[in-house]
VOLO-709737 format. One line per 5 residues: number of its first residue (from 1); for each residue x, y, z of N, C-alpha, C. Coordinates in steps of 0.001 Angstrom, whole numbers. Each point is the difference from the previous one (the first is absolute). Example, Ala and Ser with C-alpha at 12.3 -4.5 7.8 and 13.67 -1.06 7.14 Angstrom:
1 = 13190:-5690:7800:-890:1190:0:900:1200:0 | -350:1050:-720:820:1190:60:-770:1090:730;
END
This chain:
1 = 55766:1185:16871:-1178:-1311:-536:-1534:-267:922 | -699:-390:-1008:-1580:338:516:-570:-1508:585 | -922:226:691:-632:-1217:914:-1359:364:-99 | -714:-583:-632:-1736:344:241:-428:-1038:980 | -288:733:1271:-1088:-1210:1000:-863:-144:-327;
6 = -374:-1275:-704:-1329:-445:-621:-1476:-250:1258 | -293:802:48:-1272:311:1251:-669:1304:-44 | -952:78:341:-833:1066:352:-351:19:1160 | 388:-412:939:40:-292:1547:632:1320:673 | -373:757:130:1107:1095:884:935:-396:524;
11 = -876:-482:1285:864:-786:1236:676:-822:-749 | -68:-765:-526:1469:-1145:-583:851:1189:-462 | -638:925:-871:1382:1097:-736:702:440:1165 | -704:452:614:947:517:1352:856:-869:218 | -53:-1157:700:300:-962:638:1817:-27:-835;
16 = -428:-431:-1299:935:-866:-690:1306:1618:-267 | -834:917:-392:685:1354:-586:751:-138:1211 | -447:409:1625:839:-97:1199:1457:-645:-76 | -601:-1823:-557:1246:-766:460:940:445:-1335 | -115:406:-1294:755:-83:-926:604:1510:267;
21 = -350:960:1102:509:1034:-521:1164:735:537 | 863:-1170:475:1726:-22:-102:653:-135:-1479 | -782:54:-1149:302:-266:-702:-397:1478:-1450 | 370:1150:924:161:924:-753:-222:727:-1752 | 896:-1160:-314:234:490:-1360:-1266:-1095:-889;
26 = -873:-69:753:-785:-1247:-866:-1450:978:504 | -484:305:-1331:-1633:675:-461:-470:-1241:353 | -1219:65:789:-1300:-1025:539:-1207:760:-508 | -640:-563:-490:-1167:385:-792:-1413:-1195:484 | -768:560:130:-1315:-880:288:-1178:-69:-1073;
31 = -980:-566:-22:-777:-526:-916:-943:1854:-612 | 130:618:1467:-517:1192:-513:903:1083:-441 | 885:-289:-719:1123:298:-728:-223:-143:-1173 | -757:-768:-355:297:-412:-1990:-1604:-89:-17 | 56:-216:-1417:-1362:-135:-962:-831:-1374:881;
36 = -1471:256:227:-566:-1257:406:273:-1384:-701 | 429:-649:643:1:-1508:40:-1323:-1090:77 | -455:-682:-813:-1184:-728:215:270:-760:1273 | -839:-556:594:77:-711:1396:906:-1432:-618 | 718:-105:1131:657:-1527:-526:-428:-1321:516;
41 = -326:-709:-764:-746:-1564:1008:949:-723:498 | 270:-283:1277:689:-359:996:-641:-786:79 | 425:-1847:-1007:-506:-1007:533:462:-1497:200 | 1815:1062:955:741:-1309:-35:-549:-573:885 | 912:-1725:457:-668:3:1024:994:-169:1547;
46 = 869:1232:-235:1188:-38:1338:32:1696:29 | 577:696:1222:556:1390:-435:836:116:-423 | 938:-664:-620:1309:296:-641:-1198:-273:-1699 | -691:-401:108:-441:-347:-1845:-594:1038:-113 | -792:899:1186:-873:1200:-374:981:1090:-219;
51 = 1113:106:674:720:1100:-73:920:28:-1321 | 376:-1235:-275:591:-216:-1351:-1153:823:-1240 | -1104:-501:153:-812:503:-1227:-128:1150:-181 | -357:676:1582:135:1857:-90:858:123:-445 | 1473:107:224:941:48:-215:334:430:-1709;
56 = -397:-1110:-209:548:-441:-1737:-1229:806:-837 | -1077:220:667:-960:492:-605:72:1808:-373 | 564:517:1319:21:1184:199:1249:537:-943 | 1099:-691:202:1267:287:-741:-441:-301:-1323 | -444:-1014:-691:-112:-227:-1443:-1090:1269:-730;
61 = -823:601:615:-1216:937:-280:1090:1526:276 | 695:141:725:993:935:96:796:418:-383 | 836:-1024:-183:1613:-271:-401:988:352:1021 | -903:799:1400:1072:153:1124:408:-1468:756 | 541:-141:683:926:-920:1146:-1305:131:1356;
66 = -607:-1239:-269:-1367:-164:1645:305:-479:631 | 18:-15:1458:-165:-577:1201:-1450:-31:716 | -725:-1243:-234:-948:-111:544:-111:-1136:954 | -1015:-317:1222:-9:-556:1001:-1554:-216:120 | 280:-1357:496:-1480:-912:252:371:-389:1661;
71 = -1463:558:1034:494:-537:1529:-1085:-230:278 | -198:-600:1162:-1275:-359:681:407:-533:1421 | -1289:-848:743:450:-251:1045:-419:-1492:76 | 648:-895:413:-123:-1721:-23:36:-511:1588 | -1484:-355:361:-152:-406:974:-364:-1257:145;
76 = 1058:-602:769:132:-1804:166:-1464:-519:438 | -896:814:1197:-1003:-953:-77:-1156:230:-786 | 12:876:-1033:-709:551:-1251:699:-1117:-1109 | 1021:-700:31:493:-953:-1034:801:573:-559 | 457:1387:47:1298:467:-1159:-1253:1632:-148;
81 = -1216:-294:262:-774:1305:-472:244:1356:790 | -503:1057:-342:-545:552:-1373:394:-461:-1033 | 1836:-16:-123:918:-165:-607:-152:1324:-1209 | 732:-891:-1114:-345:1147:-1469:-952:488:-156 | -1627:-223:1144:-1132:977:-118:-146:600:1201;
86 = 1426:464:509:-324:1014:1243:-776:1012:-659 | 149:966:-1120:-359:1418:-45:-1857:-276:-697 | -514:-1431:-196:-897:-229:-755:-652:-547:1113 | 585:-350:1497:-1068:-1087:375:-995:682:954 | -1341:-996:-186:-1567:228:29:-234:639:-1326;
91 = 614:606:-1173:-576:730:-837:662:1327:-14 | 246:632:-1002:335:1074:-732:-475:1132:707 | -1031:-393:527:-1115:1659:731:137:112:1117 | 810:-950:657:811:468:1290:820:1328:291 | -112:409:1097:1356:515:555:626:-447:545;
96 = 1353:696:356:1181:-768:1165:-503:-680:1299 | -574:1491:577:-951:-419:1145:-634:-1443:-70 | -1181:-227:-882:-1060:-974:-326:605:-1064:-274 | 1172:-187:-744:783:-1090:-308:1037:-525:1305 | 330:1243:652:481:-1102:1265:-556:-26:1328;
101 = -1787:423:-309:-920:-487:1223:-660:-1491:-784 | 387:-344:-974:-477:-924:-754:688:-1286:523 | 1300:866:-73:1277:-1370:34:-228:-359:1836 | -80:1260:957:-366:-585:1202:-1158:-843:397 | -665:99:-670:-1605:-828:78:401:-1145:-334;
106 = 601:-496:-1160:565:-1231:-609:781:-817:1027 | 790:758:970:595:-374:1170:-137:-17:1071 | -993:521:591:-294:38:1095:-203:-1184:1277 | -38:-1417:-873:-121:-1146:333:1506:-386:272 | 1224:724:-699:1364:-1023:42:655:545:992;
111 = 322:-1002:1049:706:967:1159:1259:453:-274 | 273:405:1439:1295:868:-404:1430:-459:-700 | 10:-878:240:1219:-968:-214:192:-681:-1513 | -1500:283:-513:191:-374:-1467:-799:1174:-519 | 860:1055:230:-200:1608:-1222:1203:246:-488;
116 = 855:-1243:-725:998:880:-514:8:320:-1226 | 678:608:-256:-68:1131:-1499:1097:419:-285 | 441:441:-1623:721:593:-533:-345:818:-759 | 754:1229:108:-537:591:-1677:1368:-623:-744 | -558:407:-1349:897:-610:-1352:-68:1041:-804;
121 = 1353:602:-511:66:787:-1084:1139:-426:-1123 | -465:-254:-1283:488:-475:-991:401:1401:-890 | 1724:72:-622:-275:1107:-1067:439:-537:-833 | 265:783:-1004:508:-248:-1786:330:808:-568 | 1084:193:-381:345:1325:-1132:-79:-652:-998;
126 = -752:804:-989:273:-675:-1641:638:1169:-862 | 573:-53:-921:462:1075:-998:136:-985:-1347 | 28:977:-1428:118:-735:-606:-810:-1009:-270 | -1352:-152:26:-580:-1177:61:303:-1068:166 | 822:-36:1393:380:-971:731:-36:194:1431;
131 = -599:-1008:801:952:169:1702:995:-374:-261 | 748:971:934:1023:-159:617:715:-474:1415 | -987:89:764:491:-3:1307:-1274:-184:630 | 165:-1047:1229:-1700:103:681:660:-165:1640 | -609:118:905:488:-329:1307:-1198:-295:1269;
136 = -221:-509:1169:-953:189:489:49:-178:1514 | -646:1525:656:276:-136:1249:-1072:-732:903 | 139:-92:1325:-933:-697:653:40:1089:1149 | -842:108:1070:61:601:1249:-1347:-789:786 | 1187:-1159:664:-1303:-666:1506:-608:643:776;
141 = -1048:-353:708:-794:246:1233:-1285:-1155:-403 | -831:1124:983:-1462:-613:322:-1443:547:-346 | -1016:-371:336:-1406:762:70:-298:317:1229 | -378:1272:387:-28:121:987:-2104:15:-154 | -747:232:1288:-1197:-12:-177:-637:1330:-151;
146 = 714:1392:-96:-785:1271:-465:875:757:-105 | -320:1241:-600:805:917:-834:1029:704:590 | 1323:-128:307:636:1297:622:733:702:-902 | 68:1410:144:1117:778:-835:-530:423:-1199 | 902:1417:-229:-1734:874:-1097:1317:312:-1504;
151 = 1370:-313:547:778:-388:-1214:172:-1204:-820 | 424:349:-1347:119:-1104:-1175:-1568:-325:-136 | -218:-1134:-1158:-915:-374:-544:-810:-1112:-119 | -1063:-583:-550:-105:-1023:-454:-291:-613:1121 | 746:-1542:603:-185:-667:1113:922:313:1322;
156 = 834:1209:-611:616:80:1571:-193:317:1187 | -1206:352:130:-628:62:1211:-218:-819:1029 | 135:-1450:-576:-405:-817:727:1475:-1185:-216 | 982:123:-721:1176:-763:-108:1060:679:1148 | -216:-1130:971:969:322:890:1768:-598:-8;
161 = 810:1162:-420:1481:-513:-279:305:-806:998 | 739:-1204:-610:764:-1186:615:1337:1190:650 | 292:-361:1575:629:569:725:-527:1344:327 | -735:101:-229:-361:1645:652:-1327:74:247 | -593:465:1322:-1272:200:489:-1151:1323:-904;
166 = 544:292:-1322:-409:1144:-873:-733:-1186:-939 | -1084:1065:-703:-579:-925:-1033:1118:1553:-1566 | -133:-891:-1023:307:852:-1115:-441:1696:-70 | -996:-409:343:-758:1666:-122:342:973:1327 | 889:-497:1168:792:91:1076:1099:734:-61;
171 = 368:9:-1426:1175:223:-445:222:1060:-681 | 1596:837:295:338:1226:-487:-188:-384:-1822 | 584:696:-774:441:-275:-1610:926:-400:5 | 629:417:1212:1994:-28:-677:-408:-1565:1135 | -515:-546:745:253:-1211:665:-584:-1086:-899;
176 = -1439:556:-343:-93:-908:-1424:745:-430:-1262 | 715:1129:-70:692:-181:-1119:969:-809:156 | 506:-490:1503:1085:-466:383:254:-1591:431 | -1749:-286:-441:-241:-1312:597:-1174:-1063:-1043 | -602:761:-579:-1204:-511:-1111:269:-796:-1076;
181 = -1107:-466:-680:311:-938:-638:799:792:-1393 | -890:827:-533:561:1406:-788:810:168:170 | 663:772:1061:848:239:82:1386:-870:95 | -297:-1141:44:1013:-1280:198:300:165:-1454 | -1291:-558:-757:266:66:-1631:543:832:-918;
186 = -40:1226:175:131:1289:-550:1603:160:232 | 260:-294:1356:1921:304:447:428:-1125:-1081 | -518:-1123:-28:562:-1229:-996:252:428:-1687 | -1179:830:-390:-69:696:-1023:728:960:-197 | 325:896:488:1044:1124:422:1067:-361:-265;
191 = 825:-802:538:945:-706:-225:589:-469:-1376 | -906:-488:-661:-72:-139:-1094:109:726:-1193 | -917:1287:520:161:1234:-1108:849:597:151 | 844:-212:1292:1307:396:320:1046:-261:-904 | 90:-1370:-119:707:-669:-644:108:-71:-1622;
196 = -1730:346:-488:-217:-13:-1428:507:1447:-402 | 137:1027:942:-11:1597:-131:1719:252:-421 | 883:-1071:1025:1370:142:-185:778:-631:-1021 | -819:-1140:-163:399:-701:-1061:-544:502:-1937 | -567:1338:406:-386:813:-1520:1049:1498:389;
201 = 1195:-396:858:428:1761:95:1585:-71:-443;
END
């Protein structure tokens, strides 16, 4: 069985492949393994809608079952922002570090008790021109006032994981893959893929 991970983000590909690793019969591809696909306009109003749009577009163009995710940071003090615009927060020309510094600047007057936030990841799987599975994972936490840690990517260095005194960027890959929003969503997707394979045997 083939599964195309519908992203060019090498960090995401690594995390997803690591989580799906226990399915040895599953041949995992990424967008780097197929012919170039035009940029997909993710114009949904939610993480779930954007994941479905991406999975459906990639599966339709390639003829391969596709898994797509859309994820981001939801900050209560920012009214749920940056949300679905997390990767474009402040403009598409900013680096991860610059985006994170912008977030801290916008939150500098927010008291510690009100800096609650969560990472959200929606995953969709599409095949034969239709979405056949969707799921969502959430990781609760809060935004600290300065970056800590060198692992991870995106907003990981300022996201203090709930119940831990470490940011997402201070966790090993193994630890992150046990509790992250993407890990939780992919774990659910893995169960669906396993059931799908069992039904075809």
